[in-house]
N, C-alpha and C positions, 0 to 999 in steps of 0.2 A: 504493500500500500504506500501511496505517496502522501507527503505532507500537503495540506491545503495550500493552494496558491493565494497570494495576497494581491488584491486588485492594484496595489501600488507597483507591482511588477510589470503592469501594462503601461507602456510609455509611448510618446511620439516625439520624434526630433525632426527638424526640417528647416528650410529657408523659405521665406515668403516675401511678397512685394512690400510688406509693412516695414521691414528693416533693410531690405536689400534691393538695389536697382537692378534693372533687367540684365545688364552685361554680367554682373557677378552671379546672379541667379542662374544664368545660362551655363556657368561652369559646373553646376551640380544637377543639370537636367539629365533625365534618364530616358532612353528609348525603351520600347517594350522588352527587347532582349536584355537590356541592362537591368531593368526592373526585375526580370526573372533571375538574373545572376545575383542580384542583391538578396532576393528571397532565399535562393538555394544556399548562399554562403551563410546567411543568418540561421537557417535550419541546421546546417552542419555545426554551427557554434552553440546549438541548444536553444535557439529561439523558437517561439510558438506564436500562433495568432498574428501572423505577419501580413501587413497590407502596405504596399508601396505605391505612392501616387506622384506623378510628375506632370505638371501643366505649365503654361507660360507664366503663371503667377506664383507657383509654389512647387517644391519637391518635399514630400513628407514620407517618413517611415514609421509605421505603427508596429510595435512588437512587444511580446510578453517574454520575460525571463532573461533579458540581456541589459547591460548598462547603456546609458546614453552615449558614453565615450566609444563603446564598441560599435554602436550603430553609426556614429559619425566616421569612425575609421573605415567601415565598409562602404559608406556612401562616398567618401573621398577616393577610396581605392577604385571603385567601379566607375565613378563619373570622371575621374582624372583631375578633379578640382583639389586645390590645396587644402590640407587638413588644418593648417594654422589659421587660414582665413575662415574655414568652416567653423572652427572652435569659437571664433569671435562673433560670427553672425548667426549661428544656428540657435533656434529656440528649442527648449525641452519642456515637455509637460508630462506629469506622472499621474497615474491612477485616475481619479475622478476628473481631474483637469484635462487629461488626454481624451477621456470619453466625451466630456462636454465640448472639447475642441472639434471632434469628429462630427458631432451634432451640428455645431455652428457652421463648419465648412460645408457639410452635405446639404444644409438647408439654405445655402447661399447668403448667410448672414456674416460670413467672414470674407466674402468676395470683394475684389477691388470695386466692383459695381454691385451694390447690395441688390439681391433679387436675380442675379445672373444664374439661372437654374441649369445652365449647361454643366455646372460642376457635379451635379448628382450623376450625370452620365459618366463622368470620369471616375467617381467613386465605384460605380457598378463595374466599369472595365477593370479597375484595380482589383476589385473583389473577385472577379472572374479569374484573374491571374492567381490570386490566393487559392482559389478552389483547384485550379489546374495544377498548381505545385504542391497541393495538399498541405498548405501552411495555415489553414483556417480550422479552428475547432469551435466549440459551442459559444465561447465568449464573443469572438469576432463575428460569427454568423448572426447571433442575436443582435449585436450592436449595429451591424450594417443594415439588417432588416428594419430595426427601429428607426434608424436615420432615414432610410428610404421612405418609410411610412410617414415620418414627420415632414419630409420634404414634399411629398404628394399632398398632404393636408394643407401645408402653407401655400402651395401653388394653387390649389383648388378653392380654398376657403378665404384667401386674401387677394389683394391686387398688388402684391409686392413686386411681381415681375412684369407689370403692365408698362407699356411705353418704351421709347428708345432712349437709353441713357449714355450711349457713346456717340461721339461726333460722327464717326464713320457710319453708324447705323442711323443717326438722326438725319444725315444727308439722304439716305435711301428712303427713310420714312417721309421726309419732306416731299420728295417727288411722288410718292404714293398718294400723299394727301392733296397735292396741289396740281398734279398733271393729269388732265383728262385723257382717256384712251392711252394709258401708259404702255400697254402691250404693243401698240403700233409704232412707238417712238424708237428712233435710233439713239443709242447711248454710247458715249465715248469716255474712256477713263484714261487720263494722261498723267503718268507718274505712278510708280508701283513700290514706293517705300512702305513702311508699316501701315500708315493711314490709307494709302492707295490699295494695298493688299487686303486690308480689313474691309474696305468699301467694296472691293471686287467680290469678296466672299459673301457679303450681305446682298449685293446686287443680284447675284445668280440665284439666290433663294427667292427673289421677288420679281424677276424679269425673265423674258424669253432669252435663252442663251445666244441665239443667232442675231439678236439685236444689240449685243454688247461687243465693242471693239476696244482692245487694249493697246496703248502705245507707251513705250518707255525708252529712255536714252540708252539703257543697256538692253539690247534686244533679247538676250538670253532669258532675262527675268520674265519678259512679257510672253515669250514662247512657252516657258515652263508653266506659267499661270494659265495660259490659254489651253494648254493640254489638260491641266488639272481640272479646270472648270468647263471645258468644252466650249470656249468662246473664241472670237476672232482676234488674232494678233497682227499688228501692222508695224512696219519699220518707221523710225522717227522721220524719215524723209516724206512720209505720207501724211504728216500732221495736218498741213493746210487742207489737203483733200478731205480728210476726215472731219475737220472743223466745218468745212463747207456743207457737208451732208448731214451732220448729226443734229438732233433736236435738243439733246441734253449732254452737257459735258462736265465731268468731275475733273478738277485739277488738283493734283497732290504731288507736285514735282519736287518739293523740298529745296528749290533753288533760292539763292539769296537775291535774285533779281526777277523782274517780270518775264515769264515764259510765254504768256499770252498777251498780245498787244492789241490796241484798237484797230491797227492796220489789218489784222488777221480776221476781223469780225465784220467786214462790210458784206451784208447779205440781205436777202429779201424775205426770208422766213424766220420766225422767232427762234431764239436759242436761250435756254436756261443754263447758266454756268454756276456750278457750286465749287467755290474756291476753298479747299480744305487745308490750305497751306499757311504756315506762319514762318517768315513774313509772307504777305500776299504774293501769289504768283500771277494773278490776273491784274493788269493795270486798271485801277479804279476809273480812269478816264473813259474806259469802254462802257461804263454804265450809262453814259449820255447818248450812246448810239441807239438808233431805232432798232427795234426787234431784239435787243439784248437785255436780259435780266440777270443780275449777279447776286448770288447769296453767298455771304462770306462765313468763314469759320466761326467768327464771334457770334453771329446770329444762331448758328447751329449749336454752339456751346451753350447759349442761353436756353435754347429749346431742351437740350439734354439735361441741363441743371434744373430746369423747371420740372421735368419728368421725375428726376431723382428726388427733388423736394417733395413732390406728390407721393412718390413711392415710400418715402420715409414716414409718411403719416400712417401707413399700414404696418409699420414695424412693431408697435406694441401688440397687435393681434398675432403677428407671426411669432413673437417671443412667447406669447401665452401658449400657443400650440406646441412650440418647442419644449416649453416647461412641462406641459402635460405628458408628452411622449417620453421625455427624459425621466419624469417621476415614475412612469410605468416600467421603464427599463431598469431604474434604480431598485424598484420593488423586486424585480426578477433577480437582480444582482445580489440583493440582501438575502433572498431566499436561498441562493446558491451557497451562502456561508452557513445559514442556519440549519438547512435540511440535514447535512451530514452529521452535525453535532447532535441534533435531536434523535436521529437514527441510532447513533452510537450510545447516547444517553439512555435511550429506551432499551437497547440491548444490555447495557451495563446493569440497569435497575432490575430488569427481568432476571438477569444472572444472579443478583443478590436474592431476589424473591425465590427463584428456583432452588437456590442453595438452602435457604431456610425451610422451604416447603418439604424438601427431601428429608429433612430431619423430623418434621412433625406429622407428615401424612401417614407414616406407618403406624402411628398411634391413634389415628382417627378412622372411623368407620368409612369403608370404601364408597358408600353411597353419598357421603358428604364431600368427597374429593373435588367433584366438578364445581360445587357451589363455592368452596374455598378458593379454587383457582380463579373462578369468575370474579369474586370479590377483589382478590389481589390484582387481577388484570385491570379492574376499574381504578384501583389505587395508583397503579403504575401510570395509567392513562391520565389521571387527574394531575399527578405530579409533572409529567412531561408536558401536558396541555397548558398548565400554569406557566411553566418556563417558556414554552413556545409563544404564548400570548404576550409575555413580557418582552421577549426578544423582538417580536414582530411589531408590537404596537406601543410599548412603553419605554423601551430602552433608549437612553440618550447616548450611550456609548456601546453599541452592539459588539464592536470588535473586542473591547475590554471584557464585556460580560461573557462573550463566547470563550475567551482565553481563560477566564476564571472558572467557568464550568468544566472546561477541559482539564484544568489543573486540579480542581476539587475531586472530580470523579476519575482522574487519571485516564482520560480518553486519548489514547496514543494512536498515531498513524492514521489520521482521518483521510479519506479520499473525497476530494471536493467534487461536487456535481458540475464538472466542467467539460470533460471531453467525451 
């Protein structure tokens, strides 16, 4: 029999957008194969209930039975990022804090944009890898299922995820709200840095693929993205031709000077230009031209910020749901500690009872034996029932009380209801 595991043996370490900028975070990013390598190495070291997650905003390792320094060593080794830097920037949460952290992450309350429910998909993918590598037991299984349930409830019972909160998505939302017959319009995206790439990803979700054309100074990037999203890619030399025929143009070139000038915009049909660049990449003088409408990053940022402010009004309800689901999980967690102790206590007291009965039953009429055993069974049940009630409902320090019961009754080698 194994000794009961302590919930404080379950920890999470990681790096996130909260303390670390993108470039440094990227040093500890893990591909799916690398995630698998981390899990297998931690299993060999004696870890259990392991979940590894890596997104653009965070890399996290959840594990039971190993130290935080050991997790950091393995993350550094597999990712190739410096261990010294990781020691400085990594966060560590243990026990209940680690569990609450997973609830917060999975329910999109720890996201860079609160209510970004794409994160629960990442949790599910990471858990699928835990199942595949057989690194998940009852604790992690229950925890992930409760987190998924809480996330579903928050998404369906609140408006936390409504509206567009990123500038890249706000630009796409703007044309969906303001352009009639959008499906028939030709859209051109000029510039494919981070903002442009994010815009492209959002565009293909809401427009016809064959109506989107990509242009970038580095042609390789536009060709790669066009293959990924099944859209058209054109060379930079075709820029003027594409401007002449498009109805909507997103500009995100990231240049320090104007890349779209008034001379490029003399035309007879309307064009809507969304300038997502800072500094501006579209010369503001073009706004005075007939048929030209320009929406700038600042306006889209205000739209995104307004949506985010509206979204935050739904946060209290989301937190209430999270609290309810966490309380239910905590109840299960507490019962995990109590049940083995109660079973062992029941066995111990019955042992005392059987020992005493063996001495007296031979002097009692056989017809009375079953009555005596029934009475003593009730006594054992009353004693263990009172203790169970105290541990479940009245104990302010269940861990200490459980330890005291184990000590008093010499309950050795308990197997926790875990795996």
